[in-house]
Residue frames as qw, qx, qy, qz and C-alpha x, y, z in Angstrom:
[[0.038, -0.508, -0.426, -0.748, 12.07, -8.66, 5.39],
 [0.107, -0.417, -0.574, 0.696, 10.42, -6.05, 7.58],
 [0.040, -0.484, -0.519, -0.703, 7.18, -4.09, 6.69],
 [0.116, -0.481, -0.566, 0.659, 5.29, -1.38, 8.56],
 [0.133, 0.744, 0.457, 0.470, 2.50, 0.97, 7.58],
 [0.313, -0.039, -0.275, 0.908, 3.74, 4.32, 8.69],
 [0.364, 0.309, 0.261, -0.839, 0.27, 5.89, 7.92],
 [0.023, 0.218, 0.889, 0.401, -2.77, 4.54, 6.16],
 [0.129, 0.678, 0.625, -0.365, -6.00, 6.46, 5.42],
 [0.365, 0.791, 0.389, 0.299, -7.44, 9.32, 3.40],
 [0.172, -0.979, 0.082, 0.067, -5.13, 11.94, 5.11],
 [0.093, 0.797, -0.593, -0.070, -1.85, 10.29, 4.23],
 [0.998, 0.017, 0.059, 0.002, -0.29, 6.95, 3.21],
 [0.300, 0.715, -0.630, 0.049, 3.21, 5.62, 3.47],
 [0.987, -0.159, 0.020, -0.029, 4.58, 2.07, 3.75],
 [0.144, -0.765, 0.626, 0.047, 7.99, 1.10, 4.93],
 [0.984, 0.159, -0.038, -0.071, 9.56, -1.97, 3.23],
 [0.212, -0.733, 0.641, 0.081, 12.80, -3.57, 4.02],
 [0.969, 0.200, 0.124, -0.076, 13.92, -6.42, 1.76],
 [0.793, 0.335, -0.128, 0.492, 17.43, -7.76, 1.30],
 [0.485, -0.269, -0.158, 0.817, 19.80, -4.96, 1.88],
 [0.002, 0.378, 0.341, 0.861, 17.25, -2.30, 0.45],
 [0.029, -0.535, -0.629, 0.564, 14.90, 0.01, 2.48],
 [0.018, 0.242, 0.436, 0.867, 12.27, 1.95, 0.62],
 [0.343, 0.336, 0.462, -0.746, 9.01, 3.81, 1.09],
 [0.099, 0.440, 0.775, 0.444, 5.91, 2.92, -0.99],
 [0.075, -0.821, -0.379, -0.420, 4.28, 6.39, -1.28],
 [0.366, -0.093, -0.361, 0.853, 5.03, 9.54, 0.75],
 [0.171, -0.713, -0.487, -0.476, 1.76, 11.10, 1.77],
 [0.510, -0.785, -0.234, 0.263, 3.17, 12.62, 5.02],
 [0.074, 0.969, -0.221, 0.079, 5.46, 15.60, 5.49],
 [0.616, 0.447, -0.563, 0.322, 9.21, 15.03, 5.68],
 [0.198, -0.471, 0.580, -0.635, 9.14, 15.82, 9.42],
 [0.800, -0.142, 0.302, -0.499, 6.32, 13.38, 10.18],
 [0.900, 0.287, -0.325, -0.047, 7.86, 10.73, 7.97],
 [0.380, 0.477, -0.651, 0.451, 11.08, 10.97, 9.86],
 [0.433, -0.366, 0.510, -0.646, 9.19, 10.77, 13.21],
 [0.924, -0.005, 0.120, -0.364, 7.32, 7.69, 12.25],
 [0.769, 0.410, -0.462, 0.166, 10.42, 5.99, 10.87],
 [0.058, 0.502, -0.650, 0.567, 12.17, 6.78, 14.20],
 [0.707, -0.269, 0.309, -0.577, 9.24, 5.09, 16.02],
 [0.993, 0.099, 0.025, -0.066, 10.33, 1.75, 14.37],
 [0.667, -0.530, 0.372, 0.367, 14.07, 2.36, 14.82],
 [0.655, 0.412, 0.415, 0.478, 14.70, 3.59, 11.28],
 [0.139, -0.635, 0.059, 0.758, 16.47, 6.85, 10.35],
 [0.599, 0.748, 0.140, -0.249, 15.46, 8.60, 6.98],
 [0.096, 0.763, -0.590, -0.246, 19.09, 8.34, 5.94],
 [0.487, -0.134, 0.863, 0.032, 18.72, 4.61, 5.87],
 [0.674, 0.552, 0.400, -0.286, 16.33, 4.87, 3.01],
 [0.444, -0.126, 0.639, 0.616, 17.33, 4.04, -0.58],
 [0.085, -0.116, -0.550, -0.823, 14.27, 5.32, -2.54],
 [0.432, 0.284, 0.486, -0.705, 10.53, 5.93, -2.84],
 [0.023, 0.160, 0.828, 0.537, 8.20, 4.13, -5.19],
 [0.347, 0.204, 0.163, -0.901, 4.78, 5.76, -6.06],
 [0.357, 0.320, 0.877, -0.035, 1.51, 4.00, -6.61],
 [0.199, 0.679, 0.567, 0.421, -0.43, 6.91, -8.03],
 [0.262, 0.367, -0.036, 0.892, -0.86, 10.68, -7.81],
 [0.401, -0.780, -0.368, -0.310, -3.52, 11.36, -5.36],
 [0.035, 0.777, -0.319, 0.542, -2.34, 13.74, -2.70],
 [0.744, -0.553, 0.288, -0.241, -2.65, 11.44, 0.29],
 [0.952, -0.002, 0.166, 0.257, 0.04, 9.30, -1.41],
 [0.657, 0.412, 0.041, 0.631, 2.40, 11.88, -2.83],
 [0.170, -0.972, -0.112, -0.122, 1.98, 15.04, -0.65],
 [0.461, -0.807, 0.334, 0.158, 5.57, 14.66, 0.76],
 [0.935, 0.183, 0.184, 0.243, 7.28, 12.85, -1.94],
 [0.522, 0.713, -0.122, 0.452, 9.50, 15.66, -3.15],
 [0.282, -0.822, 0.308, -0.388, 10.38, 16.98, 0.27],
 [0.876, -0.351, 0.330, -0.030, 11.24, 13.48, 1.62],
 [0.881, 0.340, 0.113, 0.307, 13.23, 12.55, -1.39],
 [0.351, 0.779, -0.173, 0.490, 15.19, 15.75, -1.40],
 [0.516, -0.760, 0.288, -0.271, 15.77, 15.69, 2.38],
 [0.809, -0.348, 0.471, 0.055, 17.27, 12.24, 2.31],
 [0.173, 0.647, -0.592, -0.448, 18.75, 12.51, -1.24],
 [0.464, 0.034, 0.885, 0.001, 16.98, 9.47, -2.57],
 [0.155, 0.010, -0.625, -0.765, 15.44, 8.76, -6.00],
 [0.602, 0.275, 0.414, -0.625, 11.63, 8.65, -6.63],
 [0.093, 0.021, 0.907, 0.410, 10.58, 5.66, -8.89],
 [0.391, 0.480, 0.377, -0.689, 7.43, 6.59, -10.74],
 [0.528, 0.441, 0.649, 0.326, 5.55, 5.81, -14.02],
 [0.226, 0.112, 0.285, 0.925, 5.66, 8.47, -16.71],
 [0.232, -0.594, -0.524, -0.565, 1.90, 9.23, -16.58],
 [0.530, -0.749, -0.359, 0.169, 1.85, 9.59, -12.84],
 [0.514, -0.226, -0.011, 0.827, 5.06, 11.73, -13.00],
 [0.081, 0.411, 0.350, 0.838, 3.15, 14.29, -15.22],
 [0.402, -0.721, -0.479, -0.298, 0.64, 14.68, -12.59],
 [0.627, -0.734, -0.126, 0.231, 3.09, 15.40, -9.73],
 [0.625, 0.423, -0.079, 0.651, 5.93, 17.20, -11.64],
 [0.093, -0.818, 0.083, -0.561, 5.42, 20.27, -9.43],
 [0.763, -0.619, 0.132, -0.131, 6.04, 18.27, -6.25],
 [0.948, -0.011, 0.017, 0.316, 9.10, 16.68, -7.56],
 [0.095, -0.958, 0.214, 0.166, 11.16, 19.69, -8.39],
 [0.298, 0.710, -0.638, -0.018, 14.85, 18.80, -8.62],
 [0.751, -0.315, 0.548, -0.190, 14.34, 15.33, -7.20],
 [0.022, 0.337, -0.877, -0.342, 16.15, 12.38, -8.80],
 [0.778, 0.198, 0.226, -0.551, 13.51, 10.48, -10.74],
 [0.103, -0.193, 0.937, 0.273, 13.56, 6.97, -12.20],
 [0.678, 0.157, -0.089, -0.713, 10.62, 6.08, -14.46],
 [0.278, -0.042, 0.959, 0.028, 9.13, 2.59, -14.74],
 [0.483, -0.011, -0.524, -0.701, 6.46, 1.14, -17.00],
 [0.687, -0.116, 0.462, -0.549, 3.55, -0.52, -15.46],
 [0.963, 0.194, 0.070, -0.175, 3.79, -4.21, -16.13],
 [0.709, 0.508, -0.381, 0.306, 7.54, -4.27, -16.50],
 [0.775, -0.574, -0.069, 0.256, 9.63, -5.47, -13.49],
 [0.303, 0.828, -0.318, 0.348, 12.72, -3.38, -12.74],
 [0.797, -0.192, -0.375, 0.433, 15.74, -4.24, -10.70],
 [0.113, -0.875, 0.145, -0.449, 16.67, -1.78, -7.86],
 [0.283, -0.618, 0.686, -0.260, 19.72, -2.54, -5.79],
 [0.007, 0.194, -0.981, 0.008, 19.19, -6.14, -4.71],
 [0.438, 0.359, 0.694, -0.445, 15.41, -6.29, -5.13],
 [0.072, 0.227, 0.704, 0.669, 12.92, -6.61, -8.04],
 [0.270, 0.369, 0.388, -0.800, 10.02, -4.31, -8.21],
 [0.077, 0.263, 0.820, 0.502, 7.17, -5.42, -10.32],
 [0.275, 0.277, 0.277, -0.878, 4.50, -2.75, -10.79],
 [0.076, 0.307, 0.890, 0.329, 1.18, -4.04, -12.16],
 [0.204, -0.272, -0.266, -0.902, -1.91, -2.15, -13.26],
 [0.013, 0.376, 0.838, -0.395, -4.95, -1.75, -10.96],
 [0.033, -0.652, -0.552, -0.519, -8.33, -0.11, -11.38],
 [0.283, -0.636, -0.401, 0.596, -8.58, 3.31, -9.69],
 [0.284, 0.907, 0.296, 0.093, -9.40, 6.84, -10.70],
 [0.381, -0.733, 0.318, 0.465, -5.94, 7.89, -11.39],
 [0.387, 0.727, -0.407, -0.395, -3.61, 8.41, -14.37],
 [0.697, 0.357, -0.622, -0.033, -1.68, 5.07, -14.14],
 [0.610, -0.567, 0.387, -0.396, -2.31, 3.40, -10.78],
 [0.679, 0.265, -0.685, 0.012, -0.31, 0.42, -9.89],
 [0.826, -0.542, 0.137, -0.078, 0.19, -2.14, -7.14],
 [0.242, 0.713, -0.656, 0.055, 3.63, -3.71, -6.45],
 [0.970, -0.218, -0.078, 0.081, 5.28, -6.95, -5.88],
 [0.004, -0.848, 0.512, -0.136, 8.64, -6.51, -4.21],
 [0.995, -0.020, -0.096, 0.027, 10.96, -9.57, -4.40],
 [0.021, -0.745, 0.661, -0.085, 14.33, -10.38, -2.79],
 [0.469, 0.212, -0.857, 0.012, 16.07, -13.64, -2.14],
 [0.138, -0.010, 0.789, -0.599, 14.00, -13.84, 1.05],
 [0.174, 0.472, 0.864, 0.004, 10.70, -13.91, -0.87],
 [0.054, 0.450, 0.456, 0.766, 7.84, -11.61, -2.03],
 [0.045, 0.429, 0.500, -0.751, 5.90, -8.79, -0.57],
 [0.121, 0.487, 0.675, 0.540, 2.57, -7.87, -2.35],
 [0.015, -0.389, -0.321, 0.863, 1.00, -4.50, -2.13],
 [0.017, -0.419, -0.668, -0.615, -2.37, -3.64, -3.60],
 [0.024, -0.545, -0.563, 0.621, -4.37, -0.67, -2.13],
 [0.274, 0.567, -0.030, -0.777, -6.64, 2.00, -3.71],
 [0.086, 0.055, -0.848, -0.521, -8.32, -0.46, -6.23],
 [0.617, 0.001, 0.003, -0.787, -11.94, -0.70, -7.22],
 [0.960, 0.064, -0.030, -0.271, -11.85, -4.32, -8.10],
 [0.473, -0.508, 0.698, 0.173, -9.44, -7.22, -7.69],
 [0.698, 0.522, -0.304, -0.385, -8.89, -8.28, -11.27],
 [0.994, 0.060, 0.005, 0.086, -7.52, -11.62, -12.30],
 [0.545, 0.593, -0.339, 0.487, -4.16, -9.92, -13.01],
 [0.265, -0.674, 0.434, -0.535, -4.04, -8.64, -9.38],
 [0.901, -0.299, 0.214, -0.228, -4.79, -12.06, -8.06],
 [0.921, 0.272, -0.127, 0.247, -2.09, -13.68, -10.20],
 [0.343, 0.703, -0.344, 0.519, 0.47, -11.09, -9.20],
 [0.357, -0.633, 0.423, -0.541, -0.06, -11.41, -5.52],
 [0.966, -0.151, -0.166, -0.124, 0.12, -15.13, -5.26],
 [0.880, -0.068, -0.248, 0.399, 2.75, -16.87, -3.03],
 [0.073, 0.720, -0.281, 0.630, 3.76, -13.70, -1.06],
 [0.489, -0.143, -0.687, 0.518, 5.15, -13.98, 2.46],
 [0.026, -0.430, -0.423, 0.797, 3.65, -10.66, 3.31],
 [0.121, 0.580, 0.619, 0.515, 0.58, -8.87, 1.91],
 [0.041, 0.306, 0.280, -0.909, -0.67, -5.30, 2.14],
 [0.010, -0.461, -0.776, -0.431, -4.38, -5.30, 1.01],
 [0.199, -0.218, -0.033, -0.955, -6.96, -2.58, 0.97],
 [0.225, -0.501, -0.833, 0.072, -9.91, -2.97, 3.33],
 [0.057, 0.282, 0.039, 0.957, -11.50, 0.54, 2.91],
 [0.417, -0.161, 0.168, -0.879, -15.06, 0.31, 4.04],
 [0.256, 0.270, 0.890, -0.262, -17.95, -1.60, 5.50],
 [0.013, -0.295, -0.667, -0.684, -20.66, -1.67, 2.89],
 [0.275, -0.712, -0.640, -0.082, -23.48, -0.94, 5.34],
 [0.366, -0.607, -0.165, 0.685, -21.56, 1.85, 7.05],
 [0.192, -0.088, 0.410, 0.888, -20.89, 3.40, 3.70],
 [0.111, -0.490, -0.708, -0.496, -24.54, 3.14, 2.51],
 [0.359, -0.798, -0.480, 0.064, -25.92, 4.62, 5.91],
 [0.537, -0.347, -0.140, 0.756, -23.05, 7.14, 6.24],
 [0.046, 0.804, 0.199, -0.558, -22.87, 10.94, 5.62],
 [0.296, -0.269, 0.529, 0.748, -21.23, 10.97, 2.28],
 [0.533, 0.455, -0.043, -0.712, -23.12, 12.36, -0.67],
 [0.891, 0.216, 0.372, -0.144, -24.51, 9.70, -3.06],
 [0.669, 0.705, -0.235, 0.015, -22.07, 10.48, -5.86],
 [0.007, 0.659, -0.723, 0.209, -19.09, 9.86, -3.57],
 [0.719, -0.140, 0.619, -0.285, -20.66, 6.70, -2.29],
 [0.855, 0.494, 0.128, -0.098, -21.07, 5.50, -5.90],
 [0.398, 0.765, -0.494, 0.110, -17.44, 6.47, -6.72],
 [0.302, -0.542, 0.754, -0.215, -16.06, 4.51, -3.71],
 [0.764, 0.029, 0.615, -0.192, -18.12, 1.42, -4.59],
 [0.694, 0.663, -0.138, -0.245, -17.23, 1.54, -8.35],
 [0.940, 0.138, 0.033, 0.310, -14.58, -0.46, -10.10],
 [0.439, 0.585, -0.185, 0.656, -12.38, 2.75, -9.90],
 [0.440, -0.775, 0.019, -0.453, -12.95, 3.11, -6.20],
 [0.096, -0.526, 0.759, -0.372, -11.93, 1.17, -3.18],
 [0.520, -0.062, -0.847, -0.092, -12.28, -2.44, -1.82],
 [0.651, -0.568, 0.062, -0.500, -14.78, -3.07, 0.98],
 [0.437, -0.492, 0.706, -0.262, -13.99, -5.37, 3.90],
 [0.866, 0.143, 0.445, -0.175, -15.87, -8.23, 2.26],
 [0.669, 0.725, -0.164, -0.019, -14.09, -7.64, -1.08],
 [0.028, 0.735, -0.651, 0.188, -10.70, -7.59, 0.65],
 [0.633, -0.251, 0.689, -0.248, -11.48, -10.93, 2.48],
 [0.873, 0.402, 0.235, -0.147, -12.54, -12.44, -0.87],
 [0.475, 0.773, -0.413, 0.073, -9.27, -11.36, -2.42],
 [0.247, -0.599, 0.726, -0.230, -7.36, -12.83, 0.53],
 [0.842, -0.014, 0.490, -0.223, -9.19, -16.16, 0.10],
 [0.814, 0.578, -0.055, -0.038, -7.72, -16.33, -3.33],
 [0.293, 0.789, -0.462, 0.279, -4.25, -15.55, -2.10],
 [0.612, -0.584, 0.461, -0.268, -3.96, -17.40, 1.14],
 [0.837, 0.261, -0.476, 0.072, -1.35, -20.17, 1.24],
 [0.835, -0.442, -0.252, 0.208, 0.76, -21.91, 3.81],
 [0.635, 0.091, -0.063, 0.764, 3.64, -19.53, 3.29],
 [0.060, -0.750, -0.153, -0.641, 1.76, -16.33, 4.17],
 [0.541, -0.190, -0.551, 0.606, 3.30, -14.87, 7.34],
 [0.109, -0.370, -0.296, 0.874, 2.09, -11.28, 7.53],
 [0.129, 0.609, 0.635, 0.456, -0.99, -9.41, 6.42],
 [0.096, -0.261, -0.226, 0.934, -1.68, -5.68, 6.60],
 [0.154, 0.734, 0.649, 0.132, -5.11, -4.11, 6.10],
 [0.318, -0.147, 0.106, 0.931, -4.70, -0.73, 4.65],
 [0.074, -0.179, -0.369, -0.909, -6.59, 2.40, 3.74],
 [0.137, -0.536, -0.812, 0.187, -9.49, 2.02, 6.31],
 [0.052, -0.622, -0.266, -0.735, -11.91, 4.77, 6.10],
 [0.085, -0.025, -0.633, 0.769, -12.35, 6.68, 9.38],
 [0.466, 0.044, 0.113, -0.876, -15.97, 7.48, 8.48],
 [0.792, 0.149, -0.259, -0.532, -17.11, 4.31, 6.77],
 [0.768, 0.116, -0.621, 0.107, -15.27, 1.53, 8.47],
 [0.606, -0.687, 0.298, -0.270, -14.34, 0.15, 11.90],
 [0.163, 0.564, -0.809, 0.024, -11.11, -1.74, 12.50],
 [0.480, -0.105, 0.810, -0.320, -12.96, -4.44, 14.33],
 [0.779, 0.440, 0.265, -0.359, -15.19, -5.09, 11.31],
 [0.471, 0.727, -0.483, -0.133, -12.20, -5.25, 8.99],
 [0.118, -0.446, 0.863, -0.204, -10.39, -7.62, 11.34],
 [0.668, 0.110, 0.592, -0.437, -13.49, -9.85, 11.67],
 [0.774, 0.553, -0.044, -0.305, -13.88, -10.24, 7.93],
 [0.370, 0.667, -0.647, 0.008, -10.30, -11.11, 7.59],
 [0.248, -0.357, 0.832, -0.343, -10.13, -13.51, 10.51],
 [0.816, 0.227, 0.330, -0.417, -13.25, -15.37, 9.23],
 [0.727, 0.595, -0.319, -0.121, -11.39, -15.98, 5.94],
 [0.137, 0.598, -0.756, 0.227, -8.25, -17.23, 7.81],
 [0.511, -0.163, 0.714, -0.449, -10.19, -19.43, 10.08],
 [0.830, 0.325, 0.198, -0.407, -12.32, -20.94, 7.38],
 [0.702, 0.580, -0.410, -0.050, -9.57, -21.76, 5.04],
 [0.802, -0.520, 0.293, 0.012, -7.33, -23.02, 7.98],
 [0.857, 0.436, -0.107, 0.253, -4.20, -22.91, 5.90],
 [0.525, 0.218, -0.343, 0.748, -1.90, -20.56, 7.75],
 [0.377, -0.812, -0.390, 0.214, -1.96, -18.20, 10.71],
 [0.445, 0.488, -0.007, 0.751, -0.39, -14.98, 9.50],
 [0.245, -0.419, -0.391, 0.782, 0.27, -12.06, 11.80],
 [0.164, 0.718, 0.545, 0.401, -2.39, -9.47, 11.08],
 [0.258, -0.351, -0.209, 0.876, -1.93, -5.66, 11.38],
 [0.202, 0.817, 0.524, 0.130, -4.43, -2.83, 10.79],
 [0.399, 0.277, 0.017, 0.874, -3.21, 0.47, 9.45],
 [0.218, -0.788, -0.462, 0.343, -3.93, 3.69, 11.21],
 [0.304, 0.856, 0.155, 0.389, -3.92, 7.31, 10.10],
 [0.241, -0.919, 0.191, -0.248, -2.22, 8.76, 13.22],
 [0.539, -0.604, 0.586, -0.010, 0.32, 6.13, 14.32],
 [0.260, 0.423, -0.841, -0.215, 2.52, 3.41, 12.91],
 [0.927, -0.141, -0.205, -0.281, 1.19, -0.17, 12.71],
 [0.792, -0.426, 0.416, 0.139, 3.05, -3.06, 14.21],
 [0.212, 0.637, -0.672, -0.312, 6.18, -4.23, 12.28],
 [0.979, 0.055, 0.171, -0.097, 6.09, -7.56, 10.60],
 [0.037, 0.706, -0.694, -0.139, 9.47, -9.15, 10.32],
 [0.973, 0.075, 0.180, -0.122, 9.98, -12.57, 8.58]]
């Protein structure tokens, strides 16, 4: 399995996942040209892709979904409520709908979409499973519900949101209503909340961890890393490779 954050942040999000003989993108928030460039940076060509799966309809996650899918002639897998929100972007794209909470087989992997709390029509996280193990993905969520915790257990790789430092957010330039939205159950996880979720999920088989959707204004990668490393050190169960997502360049690639 190989995973890489092609882009992560409020200006565009896209995650590359390779499991079994299947290569997909989770979200396509970059242009088709930029998506191709970032794939090339990790030795992947767009024609190698088999599909795109979509978490929710916010523009930083779907801005390029139609153009990328049409360019590489691959299907977009999306829930019906989310599809209604982005129909204009999809155009003549091949679409496969899924239901949140109902696992689906795609080629040689199982994709399990599960509901999360965010201010979108039908936001989901994903567990992607192949014969090599599971990859868990949960970004853009206001709280880590018990369902989220259960779904993400026993993954070999995790992609978790670590959006903001609480003190930076409180003291930062955002208007009060936006600060409240970010901190709400329909907003984003802080570094501390992300570390708390990790503490529930950490196990001896965890080999790779990605910190995603860091705010450029309200977070610092060093703070996100510190919160995560404290949890890893305190639990002393495993030593996963840790990668921090970036808006402007690809992360490292985790291969297990």
